[in-house]
All heavy atoms as a GROMACS GRO file, in nm:
protein
  513
    1GLU      N    1  -0.352   0.919   0.454
    1GLU     CA    2  -0.261   0.843   0.536
    1GLU      C    3  -0.148   0.789   0.444
    1GLU      O    4  -0.170   0.738   0.339
    1GLU     CB    5  -0.334   0.724   0.598
    1GLU     CG    6  -0.247   0.638   0.685
    1GLU     CD    7  -0.324   0.524   0.749
    1GLU    OE1    8  -0.444   0.547   0.787
    1GLU    OE2    9  -0.270   0.416   0.758
    2ALA      N   10  -0.029   0.796   0.497
    2ALA     CA   11   0.092   0.754   0.422
    2ALA      C   12   0.098   0.600   0.417
    2ALA      O   13   0.063   0.535   0.518
    2ALA     CB   14   0.218   0.806   0.489
    3MET      N   15   0.142   0.546   0.307
    3MET     CA   16   0.155   0.401   0.294
    3MET      C   17   0.292   0.362   0.355
    3MET      O   18   0.391   0.429   0.330
    3MET     CB   19   0.149   0.359   0.149
    3MET     CG   20   0.011   0.378   0.092
    3MET     SD   21   0.000   0.306  -0.073
    3MET     CE   22  -0.163   0.350  -0.116
    4PRO      N   23   0.297   0.255   0.436
    4PRO     CA   24   0.419   0.215   0.504
    4PRO      C   25   0.517   0.135   0.423
    4PRO      O   26   0.589   0.050   0.469
    4PRO     CB   27   0.365   0.131   0.622
    4PRO     CG   28   0.240   0.069   0.568
    4PRO     CD   29   0.184   0.174   0.472
    5TYR      N   30   0.520   0.163   0.291
    5TYR     CA   31   0.613   0.091   0.202
    5TYR      C   32   0.645   0.180   0.087
    5TYR      O   33   0.584   0.285   0.068
    5TYR     CB   34   0.554  -0.042   0.148
    5TYR     CG   35   0.405  -0.036   0.130
    5TYR    CD1   36   0.356   0.017   0.011
    5TYR    CD2   37   0.316  -0.082   0.225
    5TYR    CE1   38   0.221   0.026  -0.011
    5TYR    CE2   39   0.181  -0.073   0.201
    5TYR     CZ   40   0.134  -0.022   0.085
    5TYR     OH   41   0.002  -0.013   0.066
    6LEU      N   42   0.746   0.147   0.009
    6LEU     CA   43   0.791   0.225  -0.098
    6LEU      C   44   0.688   0.241  -0.208
    6LEU      O   45   0.628   0.145  -0.252
    6LEU     CB   46   0.920   0.165  -0.163
    6LEU     CG   47   0.981   0.237  -0.280
    6LEU    CD1   48   1.032   0.375  -0.237
    6LEU    CD2   49   1.096   0.157  -0.333
    7VAL      N   50   0.668   0.364  -0.253
    7VAL     CA   51   0.575   0.395  -0.359
    7VAL      C   52   0.652   0.476  -0.463
    7VAL      O   53   0.721   0.573  -0.430
    7VAL     CB   54   0.453   0.479  -0.309
    7VAL    CG1   55   0.365   0.518  -0.423
    7VAL    CG2   56   0.378   0.402  -0.203
    8ALA      N   57   0.648   0.430  -0.588
    8ALA     CA   58   0.725   0.499  -0.694
    8ALA      C   59   0.630   0.580  -0.786
    8ALA      O   60   0.518   0.538  -0.813
    8ALA     CB   61   0.797   0.393  -0.779
    9SER      N   62   0.681   0.686  -0.833
    9SER     CA   63   0.616   0.770  -0.935
    9SER      C   64   0.692   0.746  -1.061
    9SER      O   65   0.815   0.723  -1.062
    9SER     CB   66   0.618   0.915  -0.894
    9SER     OG   67   0.562   0.992  -0.998
   10ASP      N   68   0.621   0.744  -1.179
   10ASP     CA   69   0.686   0.704  -1.304
   10ASP      C   70   0.672   0.816  -1.408
   10ASP      O   71   0.621   0.796  -1.518
   10ASP     CB   72   0.620   0.577  -1.351
   10ASP     CG   73   0.688   0.516  -1.475
   10ASP    OD1   74   0.811   0.539  -1.491
   10ASP    OD2   75   0.620   0.451  -1.552
   11ALA      N   76   0.724   0.935  -1.378
   11ALA     CA   77   0.714   1.046  -1.474
   11ALA      C   78   0.783   1.020  -1.604
   11ALA      O   79   0.737   1.064  -1.712
   11ALA     CB   80   0.774   1.172  -1.409
   12SER      N   81   0.890   0.939  -1.603
   12SER     CA   82   0.962   0.910  -1.728
   12SER      C   83   0.902   0.791  -1.802
   12SER      O   84   0.944   0.761  -1.915
   12SER     CB   85   1.109   0.875  -1.694
   12SER     OG   86   1.116   0.754  -1.623
   13GLU      N   87   0.809   0.726  -1.743
   13GLU     CA   88   0.738   0.608  -1.800
   13GLU      C   89   0.827   0.484  -1.821
   13GLU      O   90   0.794   0.394  -1.899
   13GLU     CB   91   0.662   0.644  -1.929
   13GLU     CG   92   0.553   0.746  -1.904
   13GLU     CD   93   0.460   0.764  -2.027
   13GLU    OE1   94   0.486   0.710  -2.134
   13GLU    OE2   95   0.364   0.838  -2.007
   14LYS      N   96   0.939   0.478  -1.754
   14LYS     CA   97   1.025   0.360  -1.760
   14LYS      C   98   0.957   0.235  -1.704
   14LYS      O   99   0.964   0.123  -1.759
   14LYS     CB  100   1.157   0.388  -1.691
   14LYS     CG  101   1.249   0.480  -1.771
   14LYS     CD  102   1.381   0.499  -1.695
   14LYS     CE  103   1.464   0.605  -1.771
   14LYS     NZ  104   1.594   0.630  -1.702
   15ILE      N  105   0.895   0.253  -1.588
   15ILE     CA  106   0.823   0.142  -1.526
   15ILE      C  107   0.702   0.106  -1.615
   15ILE      O  108   0.676  -0.014  -1.636
   15ILE     CB  109   0.773   0.178  -1.383
   15ILE    CG1  110   0.900   0.208  -1.296
   15ILE    CG2  111   0.685   0.070  -1.326
   15ILE    CD1  112   0.867   0.264  -1.160
   16HIS      N  113   0.632   0.210  -1.666
   16HIS     CA  114   0.522   0.187  -1.756
   16HIS      C  115   0.560   0.092  -1.871
   16HIS      O  116   0.492  -0.005  -1.902
   16HIS     CB  117   0.480   0.324  -1.814
   16HIS     CG  118   0.370   0.321  -1.906
   16HIS    ND1  119   0.394   0.297  -2.048
   16HIS    CD2  120   0.240   0.340  -1.898
   16HIS    CE1  121   0.277   0.300  -2.112
   16HIS    NE2  122   0.181   0.328  -2.025
   17ASP      N  123   0.674   0.119  -1.932
   17ASP     CA  124   0.722   0.038  -2.044
   17ASP      C  125   0.771  -0.100  -2.002
   17ASP      O  126   0.743  -0.201  -2.065
   17ASP     CB  127   0.833   0.111  -2.121
   17ASP     CG  128   0.784   0.237  -2.188
   17ASP    OD1  129   0.662   0.249  -2.211
   17ASP    OD2  130   0.865   0.322  -2.219
   18ALA      N  131   0.846  -0.105  -1.888
   18ALA     CA  132   0.903  -0.231  -1.842
   18ALA      C  133   0.797  -0.332  -1.801
   18ALA      O  134   0.818  -0.452  -1.820
   18ALA     CB  135   0.996  -0.203  -1.725
   19TYR      N  136   0.684  -0.285  -1.743
   19TYR     CA  137   0.587  -0.375  -1.693
   19TYR      C  138   0.454  -0.375  -1.778
   19TYR      O  139   0.352  -0.422  -1.735
   19TYR     CB  140   0.555  -0.349  -1.547
   19TYR     CG  141   0.669  -0.384  -1.459
   19TYR    CD1  142   0.764  -0.295  -1.415
   19TYR    CD2  143   0.695  -0.515  -1.424
   19TYR    CE1  144   0.870  -0.327  -1.338
   19TYR    CE2  145   0.802  -0.551  -1.346
   19TYR     CZ  146   0.887  -0.454  -1.305
   19TYR     OH  147   0.998  -0.493  -1.228
   20PHE      N  148   0.463  -0.315  -1.897
   20PHE     CA  149   0.349  -0.316  -1.990
   20PHE      C  150   0.221  -0.264  -1.933
   20PHE      O  151   0.114  -0.327  -1.941
   20PHE     CB  152   0.330  -0.457  -2.049
   20PHE     CG  153   0.452  -0.517  -2.107
   20PHE    CD1  154   0.527  -0.610  -2.040
   20PHE    CD2  155   0.496  -0.478  -2.231
   20PHE    CE1  156   0.642  -0.668  -2.089
   20PHE    CE2  157   0.614  -0.528  -2.286
   20PHE     CZ  158   0.683  -0.625  -2.215
   21VAL      N  159   0.230  -0.145  -1.864
   21VAL     CA  160   0.111  -0.091  -1.801
   21VAL      C  161   0.006  -0.059  -1.904
   21VAL      O  162   0.037   0.006  -2.004
   21VAL     CB  163   0.157   0.039  -1.724
   21VAL    CG1  164   0.033   0.112  -1.672
   21VAL    CG2  165   0.250   0.006  -1.611
   22ARG      N  166  -0.116  -0.098  -1.877
   22ARG     CA  167  -0.223  -0.075  -1.975
   22ARG      C  168  -0.337   0.004  -1.915
   22ARG      O  169  -0.429   0.044  -1.981
   22ARG     CB  170  -0.279  -0.210  -2.021
   22ARG     CG  171  -0.176  -0.294  -2.093
   22ARG     CD  172  -0.138  -0.223  -2.229
   22ARG     NE  173  -0.037  -0.303  -2.297
   22ARG     CZ  174   0.089  -0.263  -2.313
   22ARG    NH1  175   0.128  -0.150  -2.260
   22ARG    NH2  176   0.175  -0.337  -2.375
   23GLY      N  177  -0.332   0.032  -1.785
   23GLY     CA  178  -0.437   0.106  -1.722
   23GLY      C  179  -0.387   0.169  -1.594
   23GLY      O  180  -0.289   0.124  -1.537
   24ILE      N  181  -0.452   0.273  -1.548
   24ILE     CA  182  -0.416   0.337  -1.420
   24ILE      C  183  -0.541   0.362  -1.344
   24ILE      O  184  -0.648   0.386  -1.405
   24ILE     CB  185  -0.332   0.466  -1.444
   24ILE    CG1  186  -0.400   0.563  -1.534
   24ILE    CG2  187  -0.193   0.433  -1.488
   24ILE    CD1  188  -0.333   0.694  -1.546
   25PRO      N  189  -0.540   0.366  -1.213
   25PRO     CA  190  -0.421   0.337  -1.133
   25PRO      C  191  -0.383   0.192  -1.144
   25PRO      O  192  -0.464   0.104  -1.171
   25PRO     CB  193  -0.464   0.370  -0.992
   25PRO     CG  194  -0.611   0.358  -0.992
   25PRO     CD  195  -0.655   0.391  -1.131
   26LEU      N  196  -0.252   0.168  -1.119
   26LEU     CA  197  -0.196   0.034  -1.127
   26LEU      C  198  -0.101   0.019  -1.013
   26LEU      O  199  -0.019   0.102  -0.991
   26LEU     CB  200  -0.122   0.011  -1.258
   26LEU     CG  201  -0.053  -0.119  -1.278
   26LEU    CD1  202  -0.154  -0.233  -1.299
   26LEU    CD2  203   0.045  -0.115  -1.394
   27VAL      N  204  -0.117  -0.089  -0.937
   27VAL     CA  205  -0.023  -0.125  -0.828
   27VAL      C  206   0.046  -0.250  -0.866
   27VAL      O  207  -0.018  -0.352  -0.900
   27VAL     CB  208  -0.101  -0.139  -0.694
   27VAL    CG1  209  -0.004  -0.184  -0.583
   27VAL    CG2  210  -0.172  -0.013  -0.658
   28ILE      N  211   0.178  -0.251  -0.870
   28ILE     CA  212   0.257  -0.368  -0.900
   28ILE      C  213   0.340  -0.399  -0.773
   28ILE      O  214   0.415  -0.314  -0.729
   28ILE     CB  215   0.353  -0.346  -1.019
   28ILE    CG1  216   0.270  -0.309  -1.143
   28ILE    CG2  217   0.434  -0.476  -1.047
   28ILE    CD1  218   0.360  -0.266  -1.260
   29ILE      N  219   0.320  -0.516  -0.718
   29ILE     CA  220   0.395  -0.554  -0.599
   29ILE      C  221   0.505  -0.647  -0.642
   29ILE      O  222   0.480  -0.749  -0.704
   29ILE     CB  223   0.300  -0.623  -0.499
   29ILE    CG1  224   0.192  -0.526  -0.456
   29ILE    CG2  225   0.379  -0.673  -0.374
   29ILE    CD1  226   0.087  -0.579  -0.363
   30LEU      N  227   0.628  -0.615  -0.610
   30LEU     CA  228   0.746  -0.690  -0.646
   30LEU      C  229   0.806  -0.756  -0.520
   30LEU      O  230   0.795  -0.700  -0.412
   30LEU     CB  231   0.852  -0.597  -0.709
   30LEU     CG  232   0.810  -0.512  -0.824
   30LEU    CD1  233   0.919  -0.414  -0.868
   30LEU    CD2  234   0.765  -0.596  -0.943
   31ASP      N  235   0.874  -0.869  -0.542
   31ASP     CA  236   0.945  -0.934  -0.434
   31ASP      C  237   1.088  -0.879  -0.428
   31ASP      O  238   1.127  -0.785  -0.503
   31ASP     CB  239   0.940  -1.085  -0.439
   31ASP     CG  240   1.014  -1.140  -0.560
   31ASP    OD1  241   1.092  -1.068  -0.628
   31ASP    OD2  242   0.993  -1.260  -0.591
   32ALA      N  243   1.170  -0.932  -0.337
   32ALA     CA  244   1.306  -0.880  -0.320
   32ALA      C  245   1.392  -0.896  -0.443
   32ALA      O  246   1.491  -0.827  -0.462
   32ALA     CB  247   1.370  -0.951  -0.200
   33GLU      N  248   1.358  -0.990  -0.530
   33GLU     CA  249   1.430  -1.013  -0.654
   33GLU      C  250   1.369  -0.938  -0.771
   33GLU      O  251   1.401  -0.965  -0.886
   33GLU     CB  252   1.436  -1.164  -0.683
   33GLU     CG  253   1.533  -1.242  -0.595
   33GLU     CD  254   1.470  -1.269  -0.459
   33GLU    OE1  255   1.350  -1.299  -0.454
   33GLU    OE2  256   1.542  -1.263  -0.357
   34HIS      N  257   1.276  -0.849  -0.741
   34HIS     CA  258   1.207  -0.763  -0.840
   34HIS      C  259   1.116  -0.844  -0.935
   34HIS      O  260   1.090  -0.799  -1.049
   34HIS     CB  261   1.307  -0.680  -0.918
   34HIS     CG  262   1.387  -0.586  -0.834
   34HIS    ND1  263   1.516  -0.558  -0.862
   34HIS    CD2  264   1.360  -0.531  -0.717
   34HIS    CE1  265   1.562  -0.475  -0.765
   34HIS    NE2  266   1.472  -0.463  -0.675
   35ARG      N  267   1.071  -0.956  -0.893
   35ARG     CA  268   0.974  -1.035  -0.970
   35ARG      C  269   0.834  -0.984  -0.932
   35ARG      O  270   0.804  -0.960  -0.820
   35ARG     CB  271   0.983  -1.182  -0.935
   35ARG     CG  272   1.112  -1.246  -0.979
   35ARG     CD  273   1.118  -1.392  -0.938
   35ARG     NE  274   1.111  -1.391  -0.790
   35ARG     CZ  275   1.146  -1.493  -0.714
   35ARG    NH1  276   1.182  -1.604  -0.766
   35ARG    NH2  277   1.138  -1.485  -0.582
   36VAL      N  278   0.749  -0.979  -1.030
   36VAL     CA  279   0.610  -0.934  -1.007
   36VAL      C  280   0.538  -1.042  -0.932
   36VAL      O  281   0.535  -1.163  -0.971
   36VAL     CB  282   0.538  -0.908  -1.142
   36VAL    CG1  283   0.388  -0.876  -1.119
   36VAL    CG2  284   0.606  -0.795  -1.220
   37ARG      N  285   0.483  -1.005  -0.815
   37ARG     CA  286   0.412  -1.098  -0.732
   37ARG      C  287   0.260  -1.076  -0.735
   37ARG      O  288   0.183  -1.170  -0.720
   37ARG     CB  289   0.455  -1.090  -0.586
   37ARG     CG  290   0.602  -1.131  -0.565
   37ARG     CD  291   0.628  -1.271  -0.611
   37ARG     NE  292   0.539  -1.368  -0.548
   37ARG     CZ  293   0.574  -1.452  -0.453
   37ARG    NH1  294   0.699  -1.456  -0.407
   37ARG    NH2  295   0.488  -1.535  -0.400
   38LYS      N  296   0.218  -0.950  -0.761
   38LYS     CA  297   0.073  -0.922  -0.768
   38LYS      C  298   0.061  -0.794  -0.845
   38LYS      O  299   0.138  -0.700  -0.835
   38LYS     CB  300   0.019  -0.903  -0.621
   38LYS     CG  301  -0.125  -0.861  -0.619
   38LYS     CD  302  -0.202  -0.953  -0.529
   38LYS     CE  303  -0.345  -0.910  -0.522
   38LYS     NZ  304  -0.435  -1.018  -0.548
   39VAL      N  305  -0.048  -0.790  -0.922
   39VAL     CA  306  -0.091  -0.670  -0.998
   39VAL      C  307  -0.231  -0.633  -0.961
   39VAL      O  308  -0.313  -0.723  -0.968
   39VAL     CB  309  -0.070  -0.689  -1.151
   39VAL    CG1  310  -0.125  -0.570  -1.227
   39VAL    CG2  311   0.071  -0.728  -1.187
   40ILE      N  312  -0.253  -0.512  -0.926
   40ILE     CA  313  -0.387  -0.463  -0.891
   40ILE      C  314  -0.414  -0.344  -0.984
   40ILE      O  315  -0.352  -0.245  -0.978
   40ILE     CB  316  -0.399  -0.414  -0.743
   40ILE    CG1  317  -0.351  -0.524  -0.650
   40ILE    CG2  318  -0.539  -0.366  -0.713
   40ILE    CD1  319  -0.334  -0.482  -0.508
   41THR      N  320  -0.515  -0.362  -1.072
   41THR     CA  321  -0.544  -0.261  -1.172
   41THR      C  322  -0.674  -0.193  -1.135
   41THR      O  323  -0.775  -0.258  -1.100
   41THR     CB  324  -0.556  -0.325  -1.312
   41THR    OG1  325  -0.437  -0.390  -1.344
   41THR    CG2  326  -0.583  -0.219  -1.420
   42GLY      N  327  -0.676  -0.059  -1.145
   42GLY     CA  328  -0.801   0.014  -1.124
   42GLY      C  329  -0.835   0.033  -0.980
   42GLY      O  330  -0.943   0.083  -0.945
   43GLU      N  331  -0.747  -0.003  -0.893
   43GLU     CA  332  -0.769   0.008  -0.744
   43GLU      C  333  -0.641   0.041  -0.677
   43GLU      O  334  -0.542  -0.033  -0.687
   43GLU     CB  335  -0.829  -0.120  -0.692
   43GLU     CG  336  -0.871  -0.116  -0.550
   43GLU     CD  337  -0.996  -0.033  -0.528
   43GLU    OE1  338  -1.096  -0.056  -0.598
   43GLU    OE2  339  -0.988   0.055  -0.441
   44ASP      N  340  -0.641   0.152  -0.601
   44ASP     CA  341  -0.516   0.185  -0.524
   44ASP      C  342  -0.552   0.204  -0.379
   44ASP      O  343  -0.485   0.284  -0.312
   44ASP     CB  344  -0.446   0.306  -0.588
   44ASP     CG  345  -0.530   0.433  -0.582
   44ASP    OD1  346  -0.645   0.422  -0.552
   44ASP    OD2  347  -0.474   0.540  -0.607
   45ASP      N  348  -0.647   0.136  -0.333
   45ASP     CA  349  -0.691   0.141  -0.195
   45ASP      C  350  -0.582   0.091  -0.103
   45ASP      O  351  -0.537  -0.024  -0.123
   45ASP     CB  352  -0.821   0.063  -0.180
   45ASP     CG  353  -0.869   0.059  -0.038
   45ASP    OD1  354  -0.893   0.169   0.021
   45ASP    OD2  355  -0.883  -0.051   0.017
   46ALA      N  356  -0.543   0.167  -0.006
   46ALA     CA  357  -0.434   0.129   0.084
   46ALA      C  358  -0.463   0.004   0.159
   46ALA      O  359  -0.376  -0.081   0.180
   46ALA     CB  360  -0.400   0.245   0.181
   47ALA      N  361  -0.586  -0.021   0.198
   47ALA     CA  362  -0.623  -0.141   0.276
   47ALA      C  363  -0.608  -0.266   0.183
   47ALA      O  364  -0.561  -0.368   0.232
   47ALA     CB  365  -0.767  -0.128   0.328
   48LEU      N  366  -0.650  -0.256   0.060
   48LEU     CA  367  -0.631  -0.370  -0.032
   48LEU      C  368  -0.489  -0.398  -0.059
   48LEU      O  369  -0.448  -0.514  -0.057
   48LEU     CB  370  -0.704  -0.341  -0.165
   48LEU     CG  371  -0.691  -0.442  -0.274
   48LEU    CD1  372  -0.746  -0.578  -0.229
   48LEU    CD2  373  -0.759  -0.400  -0.403
   49VAL      N  374  -0.408  -0.295  -0.075
   49VAL     CA  375  -0.265  -0.317  -0.101
   49VAL      C  376  -0.198  -0.380   0.022
   49VAL      O  377  -0.124  -0.471   0.013
   49VAL     CB  378  -0.196  -0.182  -0.138
   49VAL    CG1  379  -0.046  -0.197  -0.147
   49VAL    CG2  380  -0.249  -0.132  -0.271
   50SER      N  381  -0.231  -0.327   0.139
   50SER     CA  382  -0.174  -0.382   0.262
   50SER      C  383  -0.215  -0.523   0.284
   50SER      O  384  -0.133  -0.610   0.320
   50SER     CB  385  -0.220  -0.296   0.386
   50SER     OG  386  -0.162  -0.172   0.381
   51LYS      N  387  -0.338  -0.562   0.259
   51LYS     CA  388  -0.386  -0.700   0.266
   51LYS      C  389  -0.308  -0.788   0.170
   51LYS      O  390  -0.264  -0.899   0.208
   51LYS     CB  391  -0.537  -0.706   0.238
   51LYS     CG  392  -0.593  -0.842   0.250
   51LYS     CD  393  -0.746  -0.841   0.220
   51LYS     CE  394  -0.800  -0.982   0.225
   51LYS     NZ  395  -0.941  -0.987   0.188
   52SER      N  396  -0.284  -0.742   0.050
   52SER     CA  397  -0.212  -0.820  -0.050
   52SER      C  398  -0.073  -0.838  -0.006
   52SER      O  399  -0.013  -0.951  -0.015
   52SER     CB  400  -0.217  -0.749  -0.184
   52SER     OG  401  -0.346  -0.742  -0.235
   53LEU      N  402  -0.012  -0.734   0.044
   53LEU     CA  403   0.130  -0.743   0.090
   53LEU      C  404   0.149  -0.843   0.212
   53LEU      O  405   0.235  -0.927   0.209
   53LEU     CB  406   0.185  -0.605   0.137
   53LEU     CG  407   0.221  -0.514   0.019
   53LEU    CD1  408   0.248  -0.371   0.076
   53LEU    CD2  409   0.339  -0.560  -0.056
   54LYS      N  410   0.056  -0.834   0.301
   54LYS     CA  411   0.058  -0.923   0.418
   54LYS      C  412   0.046  -1.069   0.373
   54LYS      O  413   0.116  -1.157   0.422
   54LYS     CB  414  -0.048  -0.887   0.521
   54LYS     CG  415  -0.020  -0.760   0.594
   54LYS     CD  416  -0.131  -0.720   0.690
   54LYS     CE  417  -0.099  -0.587   0.754
   54LYS     NZ  418  -0.213  -0.543   0.836
   55GLY      N  419  -0.043  -1.092   0.279
   55GLY     CA  420  -0.060  -1.227   0.227
   55GLY      C  421   0.060  -1.282   0.159
   55GLY      O  422   0.103  -1.393   0.180
   56LEU      N  423   0.124  -1.196   0.080
   56LEU     CA  424   0.246  -1.237   0.005
   56LEU      C  425   0.362  -1.259   0.103
   56LEU      O  426   0.438  -1.354   0.092
   56LEU     CB  427   0.283  -1.135  -0.100
   56LEU     CG  428   0.188  -1.128  -0.219
   56LEU    CD1  429   0.223  -1.004  -0.307
   56LEU    CD2  430   0.197  -1.253  -0.298
   57LEU      N  431   0.374  -1.174   0.204
   57LEU     CA  432   0.480  -1.189   0.303
   57LEU      C  433   0.461  -1.318   0.384
   57LEU      O  434   0.557  -1.389   0.412
   57LEU     CB  435   0.480  -1.068   0.398
   57LEU     CG  436   0.534  -0.942   0.337
   57LEU    CD1  437   0.510  -0.823   0.434
   57LEU    CD2  438   0.679  -0.950   0.296
   58LEU      N  439   0.337  -1.353   0.418
   58LEU     CA  440   0.306  -1.475   0.485
   58LEU      C  441   0.340  -1.593   0.399
   58LEU      O  442   0.404  -1.689   0.445
   58LEU     CB  443   0.159  -1.480   0.528
   58LEU     CG  444   0.115  -1.605   0.603
   58LEU    CD1  445   0.193  -1.618   0.734
   58LEU    CD2  446  -0.033  -1.598   0.628
   59THR      N  447   0.306  -1.587   0.271
   59THR     CA  448   0.338  -1.699   0.176
   59THR      C  449   0.485  -1.714   0.168
   59THR      O  450   0.536  -1.833   0.175
   59THR     CB  451   0.277  -1.668   0.036
   59THR    OG1  452   0.135  -1.657   0.050
   59THR    CG2  453   0.308  -1.779  -0.061
   60GLU      N  454   0.561  -1.607   0.147
   60GLU     CA  455   0.705  -1.620   0.135
   60GLU      C  456   0.770  -1.670   0.261
   60GLU      O  457   0.862  -1.749   0.254
   60GLU     CB  458   0.765  -1.480   0.097
   60GLU     CG  459   0.738  -1.440  -0.047
   60GLU     CD  460   0.801  -1.311  -0.090
   60GLU    OE1  461   0.875  -1.252  -0.005
   60GLU    OE2  462   0.786  -1.273  -0.204
   61SER      N  463   0.723  -1.628   0.373
   61SER     CA  464   0.773  -1.677   0.502
   61SER      C  465   0.750  -1.826   0.518
   61SER      O  466   0.839  -1.905   0.559
   61SER     CB  467   0.703  -1.601   0.618
   61SER     OG  468   0.742  -1.655   0.744
   62THR      N  469   0.633  -1.872   0.477
   62THR     CA  470   0.600  -2.014   0.486
   62THR      C  471   0.688  -2.095   0.386
   62THR      O  472   0.739  -2.202   0.423
   62THR     CB  473   0.452  -2.037   0.449
   62THR    OG1  474   0.372  -1.962   0.541
   62THR    CG2  475   0.412  -2.187   0.461
   63GLU      N  476   0.713  -2.041   0.265
   63GLU     CA  477   0.796  -2.107   0.168
   63GLU      C  478   0.937  -2.125   0.215
   63GLU      O  479   1.006  -2.220   0.190
   63GLU     CB  480   0.786  -2.034   0.035
   63GLU     CG  481   0.658  -2.048  -0.031
   63GLU     CD  482   0.648  -1.965  -0.163
   63GLU    OE1  483   0.744  -1.888  -0.194
   63GLU    OE2  484   0.540  -1.968  -0.223
   64ARG      N  485   0.989  -2.019   0.284
   64ARG     CA  486   1.130  -2.024   0.332
   64ARG      C  487   1.145  -2.128   0.441
   64ARG      O  488   1.256  -2.185   0.459
   64ARG     CB  489   1.174  -1.887   0.388
   64ARG     CG  490   1.211  -1.792   0.277
   64ARG     CD  491   1.271  -1.667   0.341
   64ARG     NE  492   1.167  -1.598   0.419
   64ARG     CZ  493   1.125  -1.476   0.402
   64ARG    NH1  494   1.183  -1.401   0.313
   64ARG    NH2  495   1.031  -1.424   0.470
   65GLU      N  496   1.039  -2.154   0.517
   65GLU     CA  497   1.049  -2.252   0.628
   65GLU      C  498   1.053  -2.394   0.578
   65GLU      O  499   1.092  -2.484   0.651
   65GLU     CB  500   0.930  -2.232   0.721
   65GLU     CG  501   0.937  -2.101   0.800
   65GLU     CD  502   0.810  -2.078   0.887
   65GLU    OE1  503   0.722  -2.169   0.891
   65GLU    OE2  504   0.800  -1.974   0.947
   66LYS      N  505   1.015  -2.421   0.456
   66LYS     CA  506   1.007  -2.555   0.402
   66LYS      C  507   1.151  -2.605   0.368
   66LYS      O  508   1.239  -2.540   0.344
   66LYS     CB  509   0.923  -2.561   0.273
   66LYS     CG  510   0.779  -2.540   0.306
   66LYS     CD  511   0.699  -2.549   0.173
   66LYS     CE  512   0.552  -2.528   0.205
   66LYS     NZ  513   0.470  -2.539   0.085
   0.00000   0.00000   0.00000
Protein backbone atom coordinates (compact mmCIF):
# COMPACT_ATOMS: atom_id res chain seq x y z
CA GLU A 1 0.00 0.00 0.00
CA ALA A 2 1.30 3.45 -0.92
CA MET A 3 2.04 5.90 1.89
CA PRO A 4 -0.07 9.09 1.61
CA TYR A 5 2.88 11.42 2.21
CA LEU A 6 6.26 12.23 0.72
CA VAL A 7 8.86 9.49 0.99
CA ALA A 8 12.46 10.23 0.02
CA SER A 9 15.17 7.88 -1.18
CA ASP A 10 18.75 8.82 -0.32
CA ALA A 11 21.00 7.24 -2.96
CA SER A 12 23.53 10.11 -2.65
CA GLU A 13 23.52 9.83 1.19
CA LYS A 14 23.01 13.60 1.62
CA ILE A 15 20.12 13.02 4.03
CA HIS A 16 22.17 10.29 5.71
CA ASP A 17 24.93 12.80 6.44
CA ALA A 18 22.68 15.76 7.29
CA TYR A 19 20.66 13.85 9.91
CA PHE A 20 23.45 11.58 11.22
CA VAL A 21 21.71 8.35 10.23
CA ARG A 22 23.10 5.46 12.27
CA GLY A 23 20.73 2.64 11.37
CA ILE A 24 18.21 1.58 8.81
CA PRO A 25 15.37 1.48 8.26
CA LEU A 26 15.02 5.01 9.56
CA VAL A 27 12.00 7.29 9.35
CA ILE A 28 12.55 10.99 10.02
CA ILE A 29 9.43 13.13 10.25
CA LEU A 30 10.01 16.83 9.56
CA ASP A 31 7.70 19.78 10.08
CA ALA A 32 7.04 22.54 7.55
CA GLU A 33 10.22 24.34 8.64
CA HIS A 34 12.26 21.13 8.13
CA ARG A 35 12.81 20.63 11.85
CA VAL A 36 13.03 17.03 13.04
CA ARG A 37 9.83 16.22 14.92
CA LYS A 38 10.14 12.44 15.28
CA VAL A 39 12.67 9.73 14.52
CA ILE A 40 11.67 6.08 14.20
CA THR A 41 14.63 3.69 13.92
CA GLY A 42 14.35 0.06 12.92
CA GLU A 43 10.67 0.28 12.07
CA ASP A 44 9.07 1.46 8.85
CA ASP A 45 5.56 0.18 9.47
CA ALA A 46 3.07 2.41 7.66
CA ALA A 47 0.56 2.26 10.53
CA LEU A 48 3.18 3.43 13.06
CA VAL A 49 4.30 6.26 10.79
CA SER A 50 0.70 7.34 10.16
CA LYS A 51 -0.08 7.28 13.89
CA SER A 52 3.01 9.41 14.59
CA LEU A 53 2.08 11.89 11.84
CA LYS A 54 -1.50 12.22 13.08
CA GLY A 55 -0.27 12.85 16.62
CA LEU A 56 2.19 15.51 15.48
CA LEU A 57 -0.41 17.20 13.27
CA LEU A 58 -2.85 17.28 16.18
CA THR A 59 -0.17 18.75 18.46
CA GLU A 60 0.77 21.44 15.91
CA SER A 61 -2.88 22.29 15.33
CA THR A 62 -3.44 22.68 19.08
CA GLU A 63 -0.30 24.85 19.44
CA ARG A 64 -1.46 27.18 16.64
CA GLU A 65 -4.82 27.71 18.37
CA LYS A 66 -3.13 29.04 21.54
